N, C-alpha and C positions, 0 to 999 in steps of 0.2 A: 504493500500500500504506500510506503514512503516514496516510491519512485513515480507515482502517478502525479499528473499535472494538477496544480492548484489553480482554480478559476480566478481567485483574487490574490494570488501570490502566497508564499508560505507564511503562516502566522508568526508573529513576533513573541507571543506570550506562551508560557508553559502553564500546566495545571495538572492536578491529580484528579482522576476519575475513579469512582467506585472504591473509595476508601472504606465505605460501609455499604452493605446491600441496599440500604435505603437511599443511597445516592443515585441509584439507577432504578427508576420506577416506570413500569409499562402497563398500560391498560388497553386491552383489545376493544375494538369497535366492531360490533356485528352489523351487517347490512339488513338484518331482519330481527324480529322479536319472536320468541317461542310462541307457538299457537295455543299451548295449554292442553292439547289433545294429541294422542298418537302413541306409538310404541317406543319412541326415542325420548330419553330423559336428557334435558339440557342442564348442565351443572356450571354455574358461574363460580369460579374458585380463585381465591387469593393465595399465593404461595411464596415462600422464601426459603432458599437453601435447597430447593428441589428442582430438577429439570422436568420437562414435560413428560418424558418417558417414565420417570419415577412416579408421577401423579397418575398416569394412565395405568400403571401396574397396580397401584394402591386401589384405584377404583375397580379394576377388573377383579381383584381378590375380594374386595368388600362386597361387590354385587354378585359374586360367583358366576361371572360370565367369561366367555373366551376373550382373550386380549384383543382379537380383531373386532369385537363388538364395542370397543371403546375408541372413539375418534376425537380429533381435535383439529382446529383450523390452521394453527400455526405453532411453531416451536418458540419457547420462551427461555431466557437465560436462567441458569441455576443461581448464580450469585447476583440476585436482584430481588426486588419485591414486585411481583407481576400479578395481574388478574387476567384470566383467560377462561374460555369456554371449552367444556368437554361434552361429548355426546355419548350416551350409553343406550344401546338397543336391548330392551327387555320386553319381548312380546308376551302378552298374556300373563303377566305377573303383577303382584301388588307392588306399590311404590316402596322402595327401601327407605329406611330412616336415614336420609342422606346427611343429617346433622351429625350422625355418629362418625362421620369421616374426619371431623375436626381434630387437629393436633396443634402443637406449637408452631409447626411449619405450614400448616394448611388450614384455611378457613373457607367454609362454604358460604358464599354470599347470597345465592338464590338457587332454586331448582324449579324446573317446569317441564311438562311434557311437550313434545314437538312431533310434527307429522313427518318430518324428513330427516335423513341422516346428515350429521354435520360433517362436511367434507373438507379436505385439505385445501387451503386457499380461500375458504368462504369467509373472508374478512373484508370490511371496508377500509380498515387501517388500524393504527395504534397511536395512543397518546403517550407522550414521554414527559417525565419530570426528572431532569438530570442535575446533579449538584457537582459543580467543579470547585475544588478546594486548592488553596495555595496558588491562586492565580497571580502570575508574576507581572502582568501588564494588563490591567483592567481596561485602560483606555483603548488599546489596540483591539481587545476582544469586543468592546462595545461598537467600535467602528466597523468591525467585520460583521457583527450581527445586523447592522443597518444595510450593509452591502448584500448580505444573504437575503434579507427581506425584499430587496429590489430585484435581484437577479437569480437567486437560488444557488445551488451547489451542483457539482457533477454527481450524477445519479449512480455512483459506483456501488458495486456489491461490497459490503464491509468485510473486515477480516474474519468475522464469525463464519462466513460462508466457506472459508478455506481451512478452518480448523487450526489447532495449535501448531505453530511453526509451518503452516501451509500444508499439513499432512493430507488433507482431503484432496488437494490438487495433485500431490505426489501419487497418492493411491489411485486417483482417477486416471492419471496417465498410465500407471502400471496396468490398470484394468483394461484400458483401451488397447494396450500392447499385448493383451492375452491372458493376464492374470485373472483367475476365476474368483468371483465374489458372490457367495450364495445369498447373503442377506439382501433382500430387495430394497430396504430402506437405505442401506449403505451404498448400493449401486446407484440409487437415485441421487444421494448426497454427493457422491464422487463425480457423476456426470455433470451435476449442477455446478460443482466447483470449477471444472474445466471450461464449461460454457461461460460462466461468470467471469473467469479470468480473461477470456478472449474479448468479452464485452468491455471490460475495464480498459484493456489495451487500446481498443478502437476509440473509446471516449477520451482517454488521456491524449492520444495522438491528435484527434480532431480538435480538441480545445487548445492544445499547444500550438498547432499550426494555424487554425482559423478562428479561435475564440468562439464566439456565438454567431459568427457570420454564416450565411446560408450557402449551399452549393446546389447548382442545378441537378435535378434528379434525386434530391433529398426525399426520403420516405418520411412523411410527417404523420403524427398521430393526433387524433381528436382528443382534446383534454378530457380526462376522466373516463377514457374509453380505450379499448384495444384496437379500434378501427383505425385504418391508415389509408393514405393515398400518396401518389408521387407528385411532387412539385417540380414540374419540368415543362416550361421554365417557371421561375418565380415571377409573379406579376404584382402589381400594386395591391390588389385585393388580398393575395396570400401574405404579403408583407404585413398588411394591416391586421390580418387574423393572427399572425405570429406575435405581433406587438401586443395585441389584446389578450394573448394567451388562450385563444380559442383552439389553436393547433400548437404542437410542440415538435422540435427536432428529435430524431431518434437514432439509435445505433443497433447493430444486429445482435440477436441471440442466435448463435449459429445452429444450423441443422440442414437436413437434406432439402432439395428443391431449389428453384431459381431464387437468386438474391432479390430482395424486395426493393432495393434502391436502384437507381439508374444513373446514367451519365457521369458527371464529375464526382458525385457522391459515391457511386459504385466503384469507380476507378480508385478513389482514395481508400475506401474501406478494403478493397481487394489488396492494395499495396500493404496495408497494415497487417492484414490477416495472413498474407502469403508465407511468412516465416513459420507459421503455426499450422502448416498443411496437415501434419499428422493428427493434431488435435481435431481439426475440422473433419477429416476423414473418419476418425473414430466416432465423433458425435453423429455424423450422418449414418454410419453403419449401426449405431445404437438405436436409430429410429426417430431421433429428434427432428423436428421440422423447423424451417426458417421462421423466426418471429422477430418482433421489434420491442425495444424498451426505450423510454424517453431518455434523451441525452442529459437533461437537467432535472433537478428535483427542487421543488419549492416547498419548504416547511409551512404548514398552515397554523394559524393562531399562535404565532411565535411571540413569546413574552419572556421577560427575565426580571430577577430581583438581585440586587447587589448588596452585600454586607461585608465591608472591608475587602478581604481577598477571597471571598466566597461568592460564587454566582450560581443561582438556581435558574435553569433554563427550561421552559415549557414549550412544546410544540406537538403537532400531529403530523403523521406521515401516512401515505397510502400503503396498503398491504404490499409486502415484498421489498420495501425500501428500508434503508439502514440509518439509524440515528448516528452511528459512528461516522458515517460519510458526511453528515452535517457537521459534526464536531471537528473533524480533521481540517475543515475549511476555516474554523474559528480559532483553534488553539492547538498547540503541540501538547497533547494530553498523554499522560501515562496511566494505564489501567493498573491501579494498585493491586487489585485482586490477581490479575495476570502475573504481575511481578512476583507476588508472594507465592503463586503456584509454581513458577519456574524455580524460585529459590528452594522450595520444598523438594521439588523433583531432583534438583542438583544435589541437595543434601542426602537424599535417599540413594542416589546413584553412587555418591562417594562412600556411603556406609556399606554398600553391597560390593565394593571393589576389594 
């Protein structure tokens, strides 16, 4: 991530992130409300110190259902305080006493029946409340917040997508080279890491060379939608729609099929992608199709509070977007929890030698 281009230049300030779990708070936003009827139970849960898979296993055991009957819309960090939704299919059974799930790390906020299965990706977005401590240059950070409110940030996939020390990307390339991976969830995670890496490379190169300028043949996306069309050529009406944020520039999520951009945009993207031909071929053979993702990300409802060298930042992002990609444009932050994890791993390694 450190080599990727900064839209507003590299930040001047440093800060600590996630000194405490409460410094990283995330709340899921569902695009619907439970219907109150049906064989699926929707559980709204607040957790701390547990990852999503941990909670899913706890629910499966508690409800005496197969793990496949417990679903969730998105993954949430372990070292944070997060609220998220889980779905549990229990056909023809009485409603369990879901309040009995509560522990020091898990709190049931609400439960309701629903008519449909909760599927992966069924989110409108997430709300974030992030606390930055030991901020070295508050003035620079505040200037950057103003710039981000005007222009947004590169819509990079964050470091979480690539795993500790980028291992998901490493394992993904090994899998594409022929290494067998039986676990379906791991296969999906590794493929996603490779695809996300290619997207980040194109976005970084595009912003470094052209900034937010347009190219003939750009594949543009309708705001708030996955629909797209090709701007070839750009005319006054399209420029106006881009300025009004009715449409957005995009970059490729690689897969099989014909590239979705054309002209100058396609030529540029092809040049950036060319050194990664093995990754591209592997993704195509894995059955992924060409898709697009917006080039820039604009945080919604962005606000902040400052107290000496501590800043609390609040904003909302669409599903699939990363808060850390917003933060990297604002401040050179160090994840305290990640640092401590590496220190423990190093200490254990030295003890085992």
